[in-house]
PQR file with spaces between the fields and no chain letter, atoms N, CA, C, O and H, PARSE charges and radii, in Angstrom:
ATOM       1  N    UNK     1     228.917  258.841  189.801 -0.4000 1.5000
ATOM       2  CA   UNK     1     228.427  260.203  189.654 -0.0000 2.0000
ATOM       3  C    UNK     1     226.940  260.250  190.000  0.5500 1.7000
ATOM       4  O    UNK     1     226.178  259.363  189.617 -0.5500 1.4000
ATOM       5  N    UNK     2     226.550  261.257  190.703 -0.4000 1.5000
ATOM       6  CA   UNK     2     225.161  261.429  191.132 -0.0000 2.0000
ATOM       7  C    UNK     2     224.393  262.198  190.063  0.5500 1.7000
ATOM       8  O    UNK     2     224.862  263.203  189.530 -0.5500 1.4000
ATOM       9  H    UNK     2     227.170  261.978  191.014  0.4000 1.0000
ATOM      10  N    UNK     3     223.187  261.688  189.767 -0.4000 1.5000
ATOM      11  CA   UNK     3     222.324  262.391  188.824 -0.0000 2.0000
ATOM      12  C    UNK     3     221.773  263.647  189.488  0.5500 1.7000
ATOM      13  O    UNK     3     221.517  263.643  190.692 -0.5500 1.4000
ATOM      14  H    UNK     3     222.806  260.871  190.201  0.4000 1.0000
ATOM      15  N    UNK     4     221.587  264.717  188.724 -0.4000 1.5000
ATOM      16  CA   UNK     4     221.043  265.940  189.327 -0.0000 2.0000
ATOM      17  C    UNK     4     219.580  265.791  189.750  0.5500 1.7000
ATOM      18  O    UNK     4     219.117  266.518  190.629 -0.5500 1.4000
ATOM      19  H    UNK     4     221.795  264.720  187.746  0.4000 1.0000
ATOM      20  N    UNK     5     218.857  264.870  189.142 -0.4000 1.5000
ATOM      21  CA   UNK     5     217.459  264.653  189.494 -0.0000 2.0000
ATOM      22  C    UNK     5     217.294  263.179  189.829  0.5500 1.7000
ATOM      23  O    UNK     5     217.704  262.307  189.064 -0.5500 1.4000
ATOM      24  H    UNK     5     219.233  264.280  188.428  0.4000 1.0000
ATOM      25  N    UNK     6     216.688  262.910  190.987 -0.4000 1.5000
ATOM      26  CA   UNK     6     216.515  261.528  191.415 -0.0000 2.0000
ATOM      27  C    UNK     6     215.040  261.234  191.629  0.5500 1.7000
ATOM      28  O    UNK     6     214.212  262.142  191.708 -0.5500 1.4000
ATOM      29  H    UNK     6     216.355  263.619  191.609  0.4000 1.0000
ATOM      30  N    UNK     7     214.729  259.950  191.722 -0.4000 1.5000
ATOM      31  CA   UNK     7     213.347  259.530  191.946 -0.0000 2.0000
ATOM      32  C    UNK     7     213.048  259.521  193.443  0.5500 1.7000
ATOM      33  O    UNK     7     213.950  259.639  194.272 -0.5500 1.4000
ATOM      34  H    UNK     7     215.402  259.212  191.658  0.4000 1.0000
ATOM      35  N    UNK     8     211.790  259.381  193.765 -0.4000 1.5000
ATOM      36  CA   UNK     8     211.384  259.287  195.169 -0.0000 2.0000
ATOM      37  C    UNK     8     212.008  258.053  195.807  0.5500 1.7000
ATOM      38  O    UNK     8     212.413  258.094  196.969 -0.5500 1.4000
ATOM      39  H    UNK     8     211.057  259.285  193.091  0.4000 1.0000
ATOM      40  N    UNK     9     212.088  256.982  195.077 -0.4000 1.5000
ATOM      41  CA   UNK     9     212.695  255.750  195.601 -0.0000 2.0000
ATOM      42  C    UNK     9     214.151  255.986  195.974  0.5500 1.7000
ATOM      43  O    UNK     9     214.602  255.537  197.028 -0.5500 1.4000
ATOM      44  H    UNK     9     211.760  256.949  194.133  0.4000 1.0000
ATOM      45  N    UNK    10     214.890  256.687  195.119 -0.4000 1.5000
ATOM      46  CA   UNK    10     216.295  256.986  195.402 -0.0000 2.0000
ATOM      47  C    UNK    10     216.428  257.939  196.589  0.5500 1.7000
ATOM      48  O    UNK    10     217.317  257.768  197.422 -0.5500 1.4000
ATOM      49  H    UNK    10     214.524  257.051  194.263  0.4000 1.0000
ATOM      50  N    UNK    11     215.558  258.934  196.671 -0.4000 1.5000
ATOM      51  CA   UNK    11     215.591  259.882  197.787 -0.0000 2.0000
ATOM      52  C    UNK    11     215.311  259.161  199.097  0.5500 1.7000
ATOM      53  O    UNK    11     215.944  259.453  200.112 -0.5500 1.4000
ATOM      54  H    UNK    11     214.836  259.073  195.993  0.4000 1.0000
ATOM      55  N    UNK    12     214.378  258.231  199.084 -0.4000 1.5000
ATOM      56  CA   UNK    12     214.053  257.445  200.271 -0.0000 2.0000
ATOM      57  C    UNK    12     215.241  256.584  200.681  0.5500 1.7000
ATOM      58  O    UNK    12     215.565  256.494  201.866 -0.5500 1.4000
ATOM      59  H    UNK    12     213.864  257.995  198.260  0.4000 1.0000
ATOM      60  N    UNK    13     215.887  255.955  199.712 -0.4000 1.5000
ATOM      61  CA   UNK    13     217.054  255.119  199.997 -0.0000 2.0000
ATOM      62  C    UNK    13     218.152  255.939  200.667  0.5500 1.7000
ATOM      63  O    UNK    13     218.735  255.505  201.660 -0.5500 1.4000
ATOM      64  H    UNK    13     215.624  256.028  198.750  0.4000 1.0000
ATOM      65  N    UNK    14     218.435  257.118  200.127 -0.4000 1.5000
ATOM      66  CA   UNK    14     219.486  257.977  200.687 -0.0000 2.0000
ATOM      67  C    UNK    14     219.113  258.410  202.103  0.5500 1.7000
ATOM      68  O    UNK    14     219.949  258.384  203.006 -0.5500 1.4000
ATOM      69  H    UNK    14     217.961  257.471  199.320  0.4000 1.0000
ATOM      70  N    UNK    15     217.862  258.805  202.290 -0.4000 1.5000
ATOM      71  CA   UNK    15     217.412  259.239  203.613 -0.0000 2.0000
ATOM      72  C    UNK    15     217.573  258.127  204.641  0.5500 1.7000
ATOM      73  O    UNK    15     218.074  258.368  205.739 -0.5500 1.4000
ATOM      74  H    UNK    15     217.183  258.826  201.556  0.4000 1.0000
ATOM      75  N    UNK    16     217.156  256.917  204.300 -0.4000 1.5000
ATOM      76  CA   UNK    16     217.255  255.814  205.243 -0.0000 2.0000
ATOM      77  C    UNK    16     218.702  255.408  205.491  0.5500 1.7000
ATOM      78  O    UNK    16     219.052  255.029  206.609 -0.5500 1.4000
ATOM      79  H    UNK    16     216.749  256.721  203.408  0.4000 1.0000
ATOM      80  N    UNK    17     219.541  255.482  204.473 -0.4000 1.5000
ATOM      81  CA   UNK    17     220.953  255.166  204.662 -0.0000 2.0000
ATOM      82  C    UNK    17     221.631  256.192  205.556  0.5500 1.7000
ATOM      83  O    UNK    17     222.571  255.864  206.279 -0.5500 1.4000
ATOM      84  H    UNK    17     219.257  255.791  203.565  0.4000 1.0000
ATOM      85  N    UNK    18     221.162  257.421  205.510 -0.4000 1.5000
ATOM      86  CA   UNK    18     221.782  258.463  206.334 -0.0000 2.0000
ATOM      87  C    UNK    18     221.550  258.224  207.828  0.5500 1.7000
ATOM      88  O    UNK    18     222.230  258.819  208.664 -0.5500 1.4000
ATOM      89  H    UNK    18     220.398  257.687  204.922  0.4000 1.0000
ATOM      90  N    UNK    19     220.592  257.356  208.166 -0.4000 1.5000
ATOM      91  CA   UNK    19     220.367  256.997  209.566 -0.0000 2.0000
ATOM      92  C    UNK    19     221.480  256.080  210.072  0.5500 1.7000
ATOM      93  O    UNK    19     221.770  256.057  211.268 -0.5500 1.4000
ATOM      94  H    UNK    19     220.039  256.873  207.488  0.4000 1.0000
ATOM      95  N    UNK    20     222.101  255.327  209.170 -0.4000 1.5000
ATOM      96  CA   UNK    20     223.082  254.318  209.564 -0.0000 2.0000
ATOM      97  C    UNK    20     224.525  254.671  209.245  0.5500 1.7000
ATOM      98  O    UNK    20     225.446  254.133  209.859 -0.5500 1.4000
ATOM      99  H    UNK    20     221.866  255.345  208.199  0.4000 1.0000
ATOM     100  N    UNK    21     224.726  255.561  208.302 -0.4000 1.5000
ATOM     101  CA   UNK    21     226.098  255.875  207.885 -0.0000 2.0000
ATOM     102  C    UNK    21     226.173  257.302  207.370  0.5500 1.7000
ATOM     103  O    UNK    21     225.153  257.950  207.136 -0.5500 1.4000
ATOM     104  H    UNK    21     223.978  255.999  207.803  0.4000 1.0000
ATOM     105  N    UNK    22     227.398  257.778  207.198 -0.4000 1.5000
ATOM     106  CA   UNK    22     227.596  259.099  206.609 -0.0000 2.0000
ATOM     107  C    UNK    22     227.402  259.007  205.102  0.5500 1.7000
ATOM     108  O    UNK    22     228.112  258.271  204.416 -0.5500 1.4000
ATOM     109  H    UNK    22     228.227  257.252  207.387  0.4000 1.0000
ATOM     110  N    UNK    23     226.453  259.746  204.607 -0.4000 1.5000
ATOM     111  CA   UNK    23     226.172  259.774  203.169 -0.0000 2.0000
ATOM     112  C    UNK    23     226.996  260.913  202.565  0.5500 1.7000
ATOM     113  O    UNK    23     227.080  261.994  203.146 -0.5500 1.4000
ATOM     114  H    UNK    23     225.877  260.343  205.164  0.4000 1.0000
ATOM     115  N    UNK    24     227.598  260.672  201.407 -0.4000 1.5000
ATOM     116  CA   UNK    24     228.396  261.737  200.784 -0.0000 2.0000
ATOM     117  C    UNK    24     227.578  263.015  200.564  0.5500 1.7000
ATOM     118  O    UNK    24     226.367  262.972  200.347 -0.5500 1.4000
ATOM     119  H    UNK    24     227.529  259.793  200.934  0.4000 1.0000
ATOM     120  N    UNK    25     228.270  264.134  200.626 -0.4000 1.5000
ATOM     121  CA   UNK    25     227.634  265.442  200.494 -0.0000 2.0000
ATOM     122  C    UNK    25     226.810  265.544  199.217  0.5500 1.7000
ATOM     123  O    UNK    25     225.691  266.056  199.251 -0.5500 1.4000
ATOM     124  H    UNK    25     229.253  264.168  200.802  0.4000 1.0000
ATOM     125  N    UNK    26     227.332  265.073  198.107 -0.4000 1.5000
ATOM     126  CA   UNK    26     226.609  265.174  196.828 -0.0000 2.0000
ATOM     127  C    UNK    26     225.259  264.474  196.904  0.5500 1.7000
ATOM     128  O    UNK    26     224.259  264.999  196.413 -0.5500 1.4000
ATOM     129  H    UNK    26     228.241  264.657  198.080  0.4000 1.0000
ATOM     130  N    UNK    27     225.223  263.290  197.517 -0.4000 1.5000
ATOM     131  CA   UNK    27     223.954  262.566  197.642 -0.0000 2.0000
ATOM     132  C    UNK    27     222.986  263.300  198.560  0.5500 1.7000
ATOM     133  O    UNK    27     221.793  263.380  198.267 -0.5500 1.4000
ATOM     134  H    UNK    27     226.035  262.864  197.915  0.4000 1.0000
ATOM     135  N    UNK    28     223.489  263.836  199.667 -0.4000 1.5000
ATOM     136  CA   UNK    28     222.614  264.589  200.580 -0.0000 2.0000
ATOM     137  C    UNK    28     222.025  265.805  199.887  0.5500 1.7000
ATOM     138  O    UNK    28     220.845  266.111  200.059 -0.5500 1.4000
ATOM     139  H    UNK    28     224.458  263.772  199.905  0.4000 1.0000
ATOM     140  N    UNK    29     222.843  266.501  199.102 -0.4000 1.5000
ATOM     141  CA   UNK    29     222.351  267.695  198.405 -0.0000 2.0000
ATOM     142  C    UNK    29     221.289  267.346  197.376  0.5500 1.7000
ATOM     143  O    UNK    29     220.275  268.036  197.269 -0.5500 1.4000
ATOM     144  H    UNK    29     223.802  266.253  198.963  0.4000 1.0000
ATOM     145  N    UNK    30     221.517  266.280  196.620 -0.4000 1.5000
ATOM     146  CA   UNK    30     220.531  265.869  195.619 -0.0000 2.0000
ATOM     147  C    UNK    30     219.230  265.453  196.295  0.5500 1.7000
ATOM     148  O    UNK    30     218.141  265.757  195.806 -0.5500 1.4000
ATOM     149  H    UNK    30     222.341  265.720  196.708  0.4000 1.0000
ATOM     150  N    UNK    31     219.352  264.744  197.440 -0.4000 1.5000
ATOM     151  CA   UNK    31     218.155  264.338  198.172 -0.0000 2.0000
ATOM     152  C    UNK    31     217.389  265.565  198.670  0.5500 1.7000
ATOM     153  O    UNK    31     216.167  265.630  198.541 -0.5500 1.4000
ATOM     154  H    UNK    31     220.236  264.497  197.837  0.4000 1.0000
ATOM     155  N    UNK    32     218.104  266.530  199.236 -0.4000 1.5000
ATOM     156  CA   UNK    32     217.436  267.740  199.735 -0.0000 2.0000
ATOM     157  C    UNK    32     216.805  268.544  198.614  0.5500 1.7000
ATOM     158  O    UNK    32     215.729  269.117  198.792 -0.5500 1.4000
ATOM     159  H    UNK    32     219.097  266.477  199.341  0.4000 1.0000
ATOM     160  N    UNK    33     217.450  268.594  197.479 -0.4000 1.5000
ATOM     161  CA   UNK    33     216.868  269.275  196.328 -0.0000 2.0000
ATOM     162  C    UNK    33     215.576  268.580  195.912  0.5500 1.7000
ATOM     163  O    UNK    33     214.579  269.236  195.610 -0.5500 1.4000
ATOM     164  H    UNK    33     218.323  268.129  197.335  0.4000 1.0000
ATOM     165  N    UNK    34     215.599  267.262  195.899 -0.4000 1.5000
ATOM     166  CA   UNK    34     214.397  266.504  195.547 -0.0000 2.0000
ATOM     167  C    UNK    34     213.283  266.791  196.558  0.5500 1.7000
ATOM     168  O    UNK    34     212.128  266.984  196.178 -0.5500 1.4000
ATOM     169  H    UNK    34     216.408  266.729  196.145  0.4000 1.0000
ATOM     170  N    UNK    35     213.636  266.820  197.852 -0.4000 1.5000
ATOM     171  CA   UNK    35     212.624  267.054  198.881 -0.0000 2.0000
ATOM     172  C    UNK    35     211.998  268.439  198.764  0.5500 1.7000
ATOM     173  O    UNK    35     210.842  268.627  199.143 -0.5500 1.4000
ATOM     174  H    UNK    35     214.574  266.663  198.162  0.4000 1.0000
ATOM     175  N    UNK    36     212.733  269.391  198.254 -0.4000 1.5000
ATOM     176  CA   UNK    36     212.173  270.746  198.094 -0.0000 2.0000
ATOM     177  C    UNK    36     211.055  270.764  197.067  0.5500 1.7000
ATOM     178  O    UNK    36     210.182  271.630  197.117 -0.5500 1.4000
ATOM     179  H    UNK    36     213.672  269.238  197.946  0.4000 1.0000
ATOM     180  N    UNK    37     211.072  269.820  196.139 -0.4000 1.5000
ATOM     181  CA   UNK    37     210.049  269.802  195.097 -0.0000 2.0000
ATOM     182  C    UNK    37     209.022  268.688  195.279  0.5500 1.7000
ATOM     183  O    UNK    37     208.049  268.614  194.529 -0.5500 1.4000
ATOM     184  H    UNK    37     211.781  269.117  196.099  0.4000 1.0000
ATOM     185  N    UNK    38     209.233  267.823  196.270 -0.4000 1.5000
ATOM     186  CA   UNK    38     208.350  266.664  196.440 -0.0000 2.0000
ATOM     187  C    UNK    38     207.761  266.651  197.855  0.5500 1.7000
ATOM     188  O    UNK    38     208.458  266.347  198.823 -0.5500 1.4000
ATOM     189  H    UNK    38     210.024  267.884  196.879  0.4000 1.0000
ATOM     190  N    UNK    39     206.501  266.975  197.959 -0.4000 1.5000
ATOM     191  CA   UNK    39     205.862  267.028  199.281 -0.0000 2.0000
ATOM     192  C    UNK    39     205.768  265.646  199.927  0.5500 1.7000
ATOM     193  O    UNK    39     205.828  265.541  201.152 -0.5500 1.4000
ATOM     194  H    UNK    39     205.935  267.222  197.172  0.4000 1.0000
ATOM     195  N    UNK    40     205.625  264.597  199.139 -0.4000 1.5000
ATOM     196  CA   UNK    40     205.555  263.253  199.713 -0.0000 2.0000
ATOM     197  C    UNK    40     206.874  262.863  200.379  0.5500 1.7000
ATOM     198  O    UNK    40     206.874  262.258  201.452 -0.5500 1.4000
ATOM     199  H    UNK    40     205.577  264.683  198.144  0.4000 1.0000
ATOM     200  N    UNK    41     207.985  263.204  199.754 -0.4000 1.5000
ATOM     201  CA   UNK    41     209.292  262.882  200.337 -0.0000 2.0000
ATOM     202  C    UNK    41     209.588  263.754  201.558  0.5500 1.7000
ATOM     203  O    UNK    41     210.240  263.300  202.498 -0.5500 1.4000
ATOM     204  H    UNK    41     207.985  263.695  198.883  0.4000 1.0000
ATOM     205  N    UNK    42     209.119  264.988  201.551 -0.4000 1.5000
ATOM     206  CA   UNK    42     209.262  265.835  202.743 -0.0000 2.0000
ATOM     207  C    UNK    42     208.493  265.225  203.902  0.5500 1.7000
ATOM     208  O    UNK    42     208.990  265.175  205.027 -0.5500 1.4000
ATOM     209  H    UNK    42     208.589  265.357  200.788  0.4000 1.0000
ATOM     210  N    UNK    43     207.286  264.763  203.628 -0.4000 1.5000
ATOM     211  CA   UNK    43     206.452  264.139  204.655 -0.0000 2.0000
ATOM     212  C    UNK    43     207.123  262.872  205.179  0.5500 1.7000
ATOM     213  O    UNK    43     207.144  262.635  206.386 -0.5500 1.4000
ATOM     214  H    UNK    43     206.882  264.803  202.714  0.4000 1.0000
ATOM     215  N    UNK    44     207.666  262.063  204.284 -0.4000 1.5000
ATOM     216  CA   UNK    44     208.347  260.838  204.693 -0.0000 2.0000
ATOM     217  C    UNK    44     209.549  261.166  205.583  0.5500 1.7000
ATOM     218  O    UNK    44     209.781  260.484  206.580 -0.5500 1.4000
ATOM     219  H    UNK    44     207.648  262.255  203.303  0.4000 1.0000
ATOM     220  N    UNK    45     210.309  262.199  205.232 -0.4000 1.5000
ATOM     221  CA   UNK    45     211.472  262.604  206.035 -0.0000 2.0000
ATOM     222  C    UNK    45     211.032  263.035  207.434  0.5500 1.7000
ATOM     223  O    UNK    45     211.705  262.725  208.417 -0.5500 1.4000
ATOM     224  H    UNK    45     210.120  262.754  204.422  0.4000 1.0000
ATOM     225  N    UNK    46     209.916  263.744  207.530 -0.4000 1.5000
ATOM     226  CA   UNK    46     209.396  264.147  208.845 -0.0000 2.0000
ATOM     227  C    UNK    46     208.971  262.920  209.649  0.5500 1.7000
ATOM     228  O    UNK    46     209.187  262.869  210.859 -0.5500 1.4000
ATOM     229  H    UNK    46     209.369  263.996  206.732  0.4000 1.0000
ATOM     230  N    UNK    47     208.368  261.934  208.985 -0.4000 1.5000
ATOM     231  CA   UNK    47     207.951  260.722  209.672 -0.0000 2.0000
ATOM     232  C    UNK    47     209.149  259.936  210.190  0.5500 1.7000
ATOM     233  O    UNK    47     209.119  259.423  211.309 -0.5500 1.4000
ATOM     234  H    UNK    47     208.193  261.976  208.002  0.4000 1.0000
ATOM     235  N    UNK    48     210.195  259.840  209.388 -0.4000 1.5000
ATOM     236  CA   UNK    48     211.415  259.146  209.817 -0.0000 2.0000
ATOM     237  C    UNK    48     212.022  259.867  211.015  0.5500 1.7000
ATOM     238  O    UNK    48     212.456  259.230  211.975 -0.5500 1.4000
ATOM     239  H    UNK    48     210.220  260.256  208.480  0.4000 1.0000
ATOM     240  N    UNK    49     212.052  261.184  210.957 -0.4000 1.5000
ATOM     241  CA   UNK    49     212.593  261.967  212.074 -0.0000 2.0000
ATOM     242  C    UNK    49     211.762  261.743  213.346  0.5500 1.7000
ATOM     243  O    UNK    49     212.319  261.585  214.432 -0.5500 1.4000
ATOM     244  H    UNK    49     211.700  261.702  210.178  0.4000 1.0000
ATOM     245  N    UNK    50     210.453  261.731  213.209 -0.4000 1.5000
ATOM     246  CA   UNK    50     209.575  261.487  214.351 -0.0000 2.0000
ATOM     247  C    UNK    50     209.831  260.106  214.943  0.5500 1.7000
ATOM     248  O    UNK    50     209.898  259.970  216.164 -0.5500 1.4000
ATOM     249  H    UNK    50     210.000  261.860  212.327  0.4000 1.0000
ATOM     250  N    UNK    51     209.974  259.084  214.113 -0.4000 1.5000
ATOM     251  CA   UNK    51     210.242  257.732  214.603 -0.0000 2.0000
ATOM     252  C    UNK    51     211.600  257.660  215.295  0.5500 1.7000
ATOM     253  O    UNK    51     211.737  256.990  216.318 -0.5500 1.4000
ATOM     254  H    UNK    51     209.919  259.194  213.121  0.4000 1.0000
ATOM     255  N    UNK    52     212.602  258.343  214.749 -0.4000 1.5000
ATOM     256  CA   UNK    52     213.933  258.352  215.363 -0.0000 2.0000
ATOM     257  C    UNK    52     213.867  258.983  216.748  0.5500 1.7000
ATOM     258  O    UNK    52     214.440  258.453  217.700 -0.5500 1.4000
ATOM     259  H    UNK    52     212.490  258.888  213.918  0.4000 1.0000
ATOM     260  N    UNK    53     213.168  260.121  216.867 -0.4000 1.5000
ATOM     261  CA   UNK    53     213.042  260.795  218.162 -0.0000 2.0000
ATOM     262  C    UNK    53     212.237  259.964  219.147  0.5500 1.7000
ATOM     263  O    UNK    53     212.584  259.904  220.327 -0.5500 1.4000
ATOM     264  H    UNK    53     212.703  260.551  216.093  0.4000 1.0000
ATOM     265  N    UNK    54     211.168  259.322  218.688 -0.4000 1.5000
ATOM     266  CA   UNK    54     210.353  258.481  219.568 -0.0000 2.0000
ATOM     267  C    UNK    54     211.167  257.284  220.062  0.5500 1.7000
ATOM     268  O    UNK    54     211.051  256.898  221.226 -0.5500 1.4000
ATOM     269  H    UNK    54     210.886  259.371  217.730  0.4000 1.0000
ATOM     270  N    UNK    55     211.980  256.700  219.201 -0.4000 1.5000
ATOM     271  CA   UNK    55     212.817  255.569  219.606 -0.0000 2.0000
ATOM     272  C    UNK    55     213.840  255.999  220.645  0.5500 1.7000
ATOM     273  O    UNK    55     214.093  255.273  221.605 -0.5500 1.4000
ATOM     274  H    UNK    55     212.074  257.014  218.256  0.4000 1.0000
ATOM     275  N    UNK    56     214.426  257.166  220.461 -0.4000 1.5000
ATOM     276  CA   UNK    56     215.401  257.673  221.427 -0.0000 2.0000
ATOM     277  C    UNK    56     214.740  257.923  222.776  0.5500 1.7000
ATOM     278  O    UNK    56     215.317  257.601  223.815 -0.5500 1.4000
ATOM     279  H    UNK    56     214.221  257.756  219.681  0.4000 1.0000
ATOM     280  N    UNK    57     213.546  258.489  222.775 -0.4000 1.5000
ATOM     281  CA   UNK    57     212.814  258.712  224.032 -0.0000 2.0000
ATOM     282  C    UNK    57     212.488  257.397  224.715  0.5500 1.7000
ATOM     283  O    UNK    57     212.610  257.270  225.933 -0.5500 1.4000
ATOM     284  H    UNK    57     213.077  258.751  221.931  0.4000 1.0000
ATOM     285  N    UNK    58     212.071  256.414  223.917 -0.4000 1.5000
ATOM     286  CA   UNK    58     211.719  255.116  224.484 -0.0000 2.0000
ATOM     287  C    UNK    58     212.946  254.462  225.115  0.5500 1.7000
ATOM     288  O    UNK    58     212.849  253.879  226.195 -0.5500 1.4000
ATOM     289  H    UNK    58     211.972  256.517  222.927  0.4000 1.0000
ATOM     290  N    UNK    59     214.099  254.554  224.452 -0.4000 1.5000
ATOM     291  CA   UNK    59     215.327  253.992  225.029 -0.0000 2.0000
ATOM     292  C    UNK    59     215.648  254.652  226.357  0.5500 1.7000
ATOM     293  O    UNK    59     215.986  253.972  227.326 -0.5500 1.4000
ATOM     294  H    UNK    59     214.178  255.027  223.575  0.4000 1.0000
ATOM     295  N    UNK    60     215.542  255.985  226.409 -0.4000 1.5000
ATOM     296  CA   UNK    60     215.814  256.703  227.671 -0.0000 2.0000
ATOM     297  C    UNK    60     214.805  256.290  228.745  0.5500 1.7000
ATOM     298  O    UNK    60     215.169  256.073  229.900 -0.5500 1.4000
ATOM     299  H    UNK    60     215.268  256.537  225.622  0.4000 1.0000
ATOM     300  N    UNK    61     213.548  256.186  228.354 -0.4000 1.5000
ATOM     301  CA   UNK    61     212.492  255.819  229.303 -0.0000 2.0000
ATOM     302  C    UNK    61     212.719  254.408  229.839  0.5500 1.7000
ATOM     303  O    UNK    61     212.581  254.178  231.040 -0.5500 1.4000
ATOM     304  H    UNK    61     213.252  256.362  227.415  0.4000 1.0000
ATOM     305  N    UNK    62     213.062  253.470  228.975 -0.4000 1.5000
ATOM     306  CA   UNK    62     213.217  252.085  229.405 -0.0000 2.0000
ATOM     307  C    UNK    62     214.482  251.871  230.232  0.5500 1.7000
ATOM     308  O    UNK    62     214.579  250.885  230.963 -0.5500 1.4000
ATOM     309  H    UNK    62     213.174  253.657  227.999  0.4000 1.0000
ATOM     310  N    UNK    63     215.456  252.782  230.129 -0.4000 1.5000
ATOM     311  CA   UNK    63     216.670  252.671  230.941 -0.0000 2.0000
ATOM     312  C    UNK    63     216.445  253.153  232.370  0.5500 1.7000
ATOM     313  O    UNK    63     217.202  252.786  233.268 -0.5500 1.4000
ATOM     314  H    UNK    63     215.378  253.583  229.536  0.4000 1.0000
ATOM     315  N    UNK    64     215.426  253.961  232.592 -0.4000 1.5000
ATOM     316  CA   UNK    64     215.167  254.516  233.931 -0.0000 2.0000
ATOM     317  C    UNK    64     214.469  253.553  234.837  0.5500 1.7000
ATOM     318  O    UNK    64     214.188  253.882  235.989 -0.5500 1.4000
ATOM     319  H    UNK    64     214.811  254.259  231.862  0.4000 1.0000
């Protein structure tokens, strides 16, 4: 069972796991709820997204 309130460490774990696998809906919702109240976790999520996009661009660039 997922706790309704999670720590930043747990939110980070869920976010990073979502890059590699499908995270259950309940965990995604709890993580998003946490991010709505935590500016540090929102910033971290934006940084992860930026790194993911930069890696994808680099892969495309290096294949050309």
